[in-house]
N, C-alpha and C positions, 0 to 999 in steps of 0.2 A: 192090984187095983182093978176094979171091974170096969167094963166099957162105959157105963153111965157115970162113974166117978171120974174116969178119964175125960169124958166130955165136959163135965162140970169144971175140971181144973184147966182144960185147954180150950174152952169155948171161944175165947177172944182170938186166939191164934187161928182156930178153925174158921171162924167167921171172916177173918182177914184173908186167909187163903182162898176161901170160897168166893169172896168178892173179886179177888185178883183173877181167879179162874174164870168166873162169869164174864168179867170185863174183857179179858183176853179173847175169849171165844166170840163175844159180841162184836168187838172191834174187827176181828179177823173175818167174821161173817159179813160185815158191812163191806169190807174191801173185796172179799171173794164174790159177793153178789154183784157189786158194780163191775168188776172185771169179767165175771162169767156172763152177765147180760150183755156187756159190750162185745165180747167175743161172739156171742150168739147173733147179735144184730149185724155184725160184720160178715158173718159166714152163712146164715140160714138160707139165703137166696140161691146159693150154689151148692149142689149136692156134694161135690168133692171137697169144698171148703168146710162144710158142716161136718162131714165125715173125718176130715183131718183134725178139726177142733176136738171132736169127741175122742178120737184115737189118742191124741196128744195128752189130753187131760186124764184119760184112762191109764196111759203109761205112767204118768206121775203117781197115780194112786197105787200102782204096784210096787213102788219103792218102799221098803220097810221104814216106818217112822223113825226108829232109832238110827237107822243108817242115814236117812235124810238129815236129821239134826246133826249127826256126827260129821257129815260132809259139809254142812254149813258153818260149823264152829270155826274151822281154819280161815274161812272167808270173812265172816261178819262178827266172830267172837262169841262169847257167852252172853246169856241173859235174854232180853226181850227180842232182839233182832232175829235170831234163828227160829224162835217160837212163832213169831208173826209170819215170817216167810213160809215156814213149813205148813202152818195151819191154812194160810190163804191158798197155797198150791193144792193141798189136799181137799179143800172145800170146793174147788172149781168144777169137778166132773158132774155131780148131780145138778148143779145150777145151770151150767152150760148146756148139758144134754136136754134138760127139761125146757129151758128157754128156747132152744132150737126147735124142739118138738111142738111147743106151744105156738111159736110164731109161724111155723109151717102149717099148723092146724087151723089158722084163721080162715074163715070162709072168704074165698076170693071175691064173691059178690059184694061183700061189705067194703073191701078195699077199693073195688071198682066204683062203688057208689060214692065213697069218700073222694076219689079222684074226680068223679063227675061233678061234684059241688065245688071243685077248685082247690082241694087240699093238696099241699106239697107232700113229697115223700116223707119228709121229716115230721110233718104234722100228722100224717096217717100213722106213722110209727108210734108217736107219742099218744095220740088221742084214740086210735082204733086198735092197732095190732098189739101193743104192749098191755093195755088193759084186758084184752081178751086172752092174752097168753099168761096173765098173772096167776091164775090157779095152778097150772103146772110149775111155774117158777117158784111159787110159794112152797109147793111140795118138795121141790129140789132143795130149797133153803132149809126146810125141816130136816130132811135126810142129812144134809151136810152138817147141820148143827149137832145132831146126835153123834155123828162120826167124830167131829172135832172135840166134843166133850171128853171122849176117851183118849184121843190122840194127844190132847193138850196135857194130859198127865205125864207123857213122856218128856215134856219140856223141862221137867225137873233135872233130867240128865244134863241139860245145858244151863243149869242154874236159872231156869225160867220160872215164872210165877205160877201159883195155883196149888191145887190140892195134891198134885203129883209129888210135891215135897214130902207130904205126910206118908204117902205110899213108899217112896224111896227110902225114907228114914226107917220105916218099919222093916223093909226088906234088908237093909244094910245092918240092922241090929237084931236079926232073928235069934231067938233064944232069950232075949231080955224080957222083962215083965210087961213092957208096953208095946212090944213090936206088933203084936196082933191088933191091939187097939188102934195103933197108928195106921196100919193098912186098912182096917175096917172103916175107920172114920173118914179117911180119904176116899175110899171107894163109895161108901154110902153118900158122901157129900156130892160126888160127881153124878150119881144116879138121881139124887134129889134135884140138882140143878138141871139135868137133862129133862126131867119131867116138868119142871117149872117153865123152861124155855118152850117145850112143846105145847103146854097149855096156853102160853102167850101167843104162839103161832095160830092155834085154833081160834083164839079171840080175834086176832088180826084178820084171819080169813073171814070170819063172820062179819067183821066191820067193813072189809074192803071188797068182798066178792058179792055181787048182787045175787038175789035168789034165782033169777033167770039163768045165770051162768052156772050156779051150783046145781040146778036141776038138770 
């Protein structure tokens, strides 16, 4: 069976796996973004705290993804839970680091002016600092998403959702007539999803970042 014939026969399953893959990455990115920005907000004012946050999230990223999921299985079991935990942890570094850099890069004169007109620290953070730090934060989100697209494929090892199931089925049945088709379809599906997500982030950047900040 040719690759195109394989796609024609399995397109429904492939679309279902692609949807699950995209959904898992999207939901984990939302959680990683909220957690990463929160860590940055709590640590960026102190040099040692920011360095500790960056070092800790960097250390998490050095753990091999297969080992991470393998360590989580005895704790939370198979399926969605180890996938979500692993992806959220792996997505933290680029977001946390970029958020810290972005918040520290805000011009102090702007925050002083906001204080001068009576804004509280929380108001300055929401209305001045985070909007100005948004471009590097969005860059961190884009980088994390590209990483998680590939890492999410390993979730099939723990019976997780997504296109990794196609890849693992193909690898486990090497030598069969459809083994290469399964690996290739899963891999190409992940690449296409990554490109679509990145295009969406470009559009979000154009809609949410003013021309003055982009310049």
